C-alpha positions in Angstrom: -22.2 -6.5 -4.8 -21.3 -9.4 -7.1 -18.8 -8.6 -9.9 -17.9 -11.1 -12.4 -14.1 -11.0 -12.5 -13.6 -13.8 -14.8 -11.9 -16.0 -12.1 -13.1 -19.0 -10.1 -12.8 -20.1 -6.3 -9.2 -21.5 -6.7 -8.0 -18.1 -8.2 -9.6 -16.3 -5.4 -7.9 -18.4 -2.8 -4.5 -18.0 -4.7 -4.9 -14.2 -4.5 -5.8 -14.2 -0.9 -2.5 -16.3 -0.2 -0.1 -14.5 -2.4 -1.1 -11.1 -1.1 0.3 -11.9 2.2 2.9 -14.8 1.9 4.7 -15.6 -1.3 7.3 -18.3 -0.9 10.9 -17.4 -1.0 12.0 -20.6 -2.4 13.7 -21.9 -5.6 10.4 -23.0 -7.2 7.8 -20.8 -5.5 4.9 -21.8 -7.9 5.6 -25.5 -7.4 5.6 -24.8 -3.5 2.1 -23.1 -4.0 0.8 -25.9 -6.3 1.4 -28.4 -3.6 -1.0 -26.7 -1.3 -3.7 -26.8 -3.8 -3.1 -30.3 -5.3 -2.7 -28.9 -8.8 0.2 -28.8 -11.1 3.0 -26.0 -11.1 2.0 -25.0 -14.8 -1.6 -24.6 -13.8 -0.4 -22.2 -11.0 1.6 -20.3 -13.2 -1.1 -20.1 -16.0 -3.7 -18.9 -13.3 -1.4 -16.3 -11.9 -0.4 -15.1 -15.5 -4.2 -15.0 -16.5 -4.7 -12.7 -13.5 -1.9 -10.6 -14.2 -3.2 -10.2 -17.9 -6.7 -9.3 -16.5 -5.1 -6.5 -14.5 -6.0 -8.1 -11.0 -2.3 -8.5 -10.0 -0.3 -5.5 -10.3 3.0 -7.1 -9.4 4.6 -9.4 -7.2 7.8 -8.1 -5.4 9.4 -7.2 -2.1 7.6 -4.4 -0.2 9.9 -2.1 1.8 9.6 0.2 4.6 10.1 3.6 3.1 11.4 5.4 6.2 13.6 2.4 7.4 15.6 2.9 4.2 16.2 6.5 4.9 13.6 8.0 2.5 11.6 10.9 3.7 7.9 10.7 3.0 4.6 12.3 3.4 1.0 12.4 2.4 0.0 15.6 0.7 -3.4 17.1 0.3 -3.9 19.5 -2.5 -6.8 21.7 -3.1 -6.8 22.3 -6.9 -9.3 24.1 -9.1 -11.7 21.3 -10.7 -10.7 22.3 -14.3 -6.8 22.0 -13.6 -7.0 18.8 -11.6 -5.9 16.6 -14.6 -3.1 18.9 -15.5 -1.7 19.0 -11.8 -2.1 15.4 -11.4 -0.2 14.6 -14.6 2.6 17.1 -13.5 2.8 15.6 -10.0 2.9 12.0 -11.3 6.0 12.7 -13.2 8.0 12.7 -9.9 9.4 9.1 -9.4 8.8 9.4 -5.6 4.9 9.8 -6.2 3.6 6.3 -5.7 -0.1 7.0 -5.0 -2.2 9.8 -6.3 -6.0 9.9 -6.0 -8.9 12.4 -6.5 -11.2 12.4 -3.4 -14.6 14.0 -2.4 -13.3 16.9 -0.3 -12.3 20.6 -0.8 -8.7 19.1 -0.6 -9.5 17.0 -3.8 -6.1 15.4 -4.7 -4.1 13.3 -2.4 -0.9 11.9 -3.0 2.3 10.5 -1.3 5.6 11.9 -1.9 9.0 10.1 -1.1 12.4 11.4 -1.6 15.8 9.6 -1.1 18.2 10.8 1.8 20.2 13.1 -0.3 17.0 15.0 -1.8 14.8 17.7 0.0 11.0 16.9 0.2 10.0 20.5 0.8 11.9 21.7 -2.3 10.0 19.2 -4.6 6.7 19.9 -2.9 7.0 23.7 -3.3 7.6 23.1 -7.0 4.4 21.1 -7.4 2.6 23.6 -5.0 3.5 26.4 -7.6 1.6 24.5 -10.4 -1.2 26.6 -11.9 -4.6 25.6 -10.4 -3.0 24.6 -6.9 -5.1 26.8 -4.3 -3.5 25.5 -1.1 -2.0 22.4 0.2 -1.2 20.5 3.5 1.7 18.5 4.5 0.7 15.5 6.5 3.6 13.4 7.5 3.4 10.2 9.5 3.7 11.3 13.3 3.0 7.5 14.2 2.2 4.3 12.1 -0.1 1.8 13.7 -0.6 -0.5 10.7 0.3 -0.8 7.2 -0.4 -3.8 4.9 -3.3 -4.1 2.1 -5.0 -7.6 2.0 -8.1 -7.7 -0.1 -10.2 -10.7 0.9 -11.2 -12.1 -2.3 -13.1 -15.1 -0.9 -15.5 -13.7 1.6 -18.1 -11.0 1.4 -17.7 -7.6 3.1 -18.9 -7.9 6.7 -21.7 -5.8 8.1 -20.4 -5.9 11.7 -16.5 -6.2 11.5 -14.7 -6.8 14.7 -11.2 -5.8 15.7 -9.6 -9.2 15.4 -6.2 -8.7 13.8 -3.0 -8.8 16.1 -1.3 -5.7 15.4 2.6 -5.8 15.8 4.5 -3.0 17.0 6.7 -1.6 14.1 10.4 -0.7 14.3 10.9 3.2 13.5 14.7 3.0 13.5 16.5 3.9 10.4 18.5 1.1 8.9 22.1 1.8 8.1 22.4 0.6 4.4 25.4 -0.4 2.7 25.9 -0.1 -1.0 25.6 -3.9 -1.3 22.1 -3.7 0.6 21.1 -1.2 -2.1 21.9 -3.8 -4.8 19.9 -6.4 -3.1 16.9 -4.0 -2.7 17.0 -2.8 -6.5 16.6 -6.7 -7.4 14.1 -7.5 -4.8 11.8 -4.7 -5.8 11.7 -5.9 -9.5 8.3 -7.5 -10.6 8.7 -11.3 -10.2 8.7 -13.3 -13.5 6.1 -16.0 -13.8 8.6 -18.9 -14.7 9.6 -22.0 -12.7 12.6 -20.4 -11.1 11.9 -16.6 -11.0 14.6 -15.8 -8.3 17.4 -17.3 -10.2 17.9 -14.1 -12.4 17.9 -11.9 -9.4 20.6 -14.0 -7.7 22.8 -14.0 -10.9 22.5 -10.4 -11.3 23.9 -10.0 -7.6 26.5 -12.7 -8.3 25.1 -14.7 -5.3 23.3 -18.1 -5.0 19.5 -18.0 -4.6 20.0 -19.3 -1.1 22.0 -16.2 -0.4 19.2 -14.0 -1.8 16.7 -15.8 0.4 18.8 -15.2 3.6 19.1 -11.5 2.9 15.5 -11.3 2.1 14.4 -13.1 5.3 17.0 -10.8 7.2 15.5 -7.6 6.0 12.0 -9.0 6.9 13.1 -10.0 10.3 14.2 -6.5 11.1 11.3 -4.8 9.4 13.1 -3.2 6.5 11.1 -5.5 4.2 7.4 -5.7 5.2 6.8 -8.8 3.1 7.4 -10.2 -0.3 3.9 -10.4 -1.9 1.5 -9.9 -4.8 0.0 -6.5 -5.1 -3.6 -6.2 -6.5 -5.4 -3.4 -8.2 -8.3 -2.5 -6.1 -10.9 -1.8 -8.6 -10.0 -4.5 -11.0 -10.4 -6.8 -7.9 -14.0 -5.7 -7.4 -13.2 -3.3 -4.5 -14.9 0.1 -5.4 -15.4 1.4 -2.0 -11.9 2.5 -1.2 -12.3 5.0 1.5 -9.8 7.0 3.6 -11.7 7.4 7.1 -10.2 10.3 9.1 -10.9 10.8 12.8 -10.8 13.4 15.2 -9.4 12.0 18.3 -8.4 13.6 21.7 -4.6 13.6 22.0 -4.7 11.5 25.2 -6.8 8.8 23.5 -5.0 8.6 20.1 -2.7 5.6 20.5 -5.4 3.4 22.2 -7.8 4.4 19.4 -5.2 4.0 16.7 -4.2 0.5 17.7 -8.0 -0.5 17.9 -8.6 0.9 14.5 -5.6 -0.9 13.1 -6.8 -4.4 14.6 -9.8 -4.2 12.2 -8.9 -6.6 9.3 -10.7 -4.2 6.9 -8.1 -1.5 7.8 -5.1 -1.6 5.6 -3.3 1.6 6.9 -3.6 3.5 10.0 -1.6 6.7 10.8 -1.4 9.6 13.2 -0.8 12.7 11.3 -0.7 16.4 12.1 -3.7 18.8 12.3 -4.3 22.3 10.8 -6.8 25.1 11.4 -8.6 23.9 8.2 -8.1 20.2 9.0 -8.8 18.8 12.3 -8.7 15.0 11.7 -5.5 13.5 13.3 -6.0 9.9 12.7 -6.3 8.3 9.4 -7.4 4.7 8.4 -7.8 3.2 4.9 -10.5 0.7 4.4 -11.4 -1.4 1.2 -14.8 -2.6 0.4 -16.7 -3.7 -2.6 -19.1 -0.9 -2.5 -19.1 2.6 -1.0 -22.2 1.6 1.0 -20.4 -1.3 2.4 -17.5 0.9 3.4 -19.9 3.5 5.1 -21.3 0.6 7.1 -17.8 -0.7 8.1 -16.8 2.9 9.3 -20.1 3.3 11.2 -19.5 0.0 13.0 -15.9 1.0 13.7 -17.1 4.3 15.1 -19.4 2.4 17.4 -16.6 0.0 18.7 -14.0 2.9 19.3 -16.6 5.5 20.5 -15.5 8.2 18.0 -18.3 10.1 16.4 -16.4 12.8 14.6 -15.2 11.2 11.4 -15.5 11.4 7.7 -14.9 9.1 4.8 -13.0 10.5 1.7 -13.7 8.2 -1.2 -11.4 7.5 -4.1 -13.0 9.1 -7.1 -10.2 8.5 -9.5 -6.9 6.9 -9.3 -4.2 9.1 -11.0 -1.2 7.0 -10.2 -0.5 4.0 -8.0 2.9 2.1 -8.1 5.7 1.2 -5.9 8.6 3.6 -5.2 11.7 2.3 -7.1 14.3 2.7 -4.3 17.7 3.9 -5.0 17.2 4.5 -8.6 17.8 7.8 -10.6 15.7 10.7 -8.9 14.2 13.6 -11.0 
């Protein structure tokens, strides 16, 4: 499906690039401009235009929640349909709720909840579960993470026969021992980057360091896996991706790692996790896919099913987005 986003080929190429690798340099927009043989001003104008359109949500450091000592989980709520807006609004008030979607299932509201080391996730969850209209819920923490990292391909069309071509790197699960100074750096790096010639200068000044010092620290965080990457985050629907599906799989325990890594190696998969099962929830492997239409997503999932040999799966599509934003780490918690 072709959707007129109001952008041209160069804009799409830029979006592909800055989703994954944004230059950690004094003048990042100048650095990008050299690769496309256009001026720095043009690059900044194009990126600003795409932010104004709503395509780019923000440009900032993306951190590993667990490595920072935060506890997090995916939560599935079954909510009475006439109360779902009310419940979503109340849940969204929590600063640790970063994603919240309505999905096509008995469990019709799915959100992620993260709390800092000093807080208790279960206490906050129990308060949410007591809201009027919540019938039941399931706590689905990550038991094993196989892949995380959204990259929406703005240039190429959805493939009908996707292949597992991504190289999946093993992720470091160890908690990182943070100092108060690390927290200062994280607070600055998680801010949405300004679209000015030297955007990192203000962050460094706030920390009373040079930009060189800031880049050294950011690259250190990236090397040890505390920071996943510094990149642009896109709004899926504004970018033309309407087929956003959580594909859940019922996999034998002895096969789950093999299947998990194979699913993770599909470029169309942005997230892949192992999660617990319940009597009324038998799916233990989760993979998020993003396509331009639900039909394309269904074809991708069917092809993945053929490749991995798992027939017991289901796609839960995002019907509505109640909330999507980054958790602001080490800031005041409700």
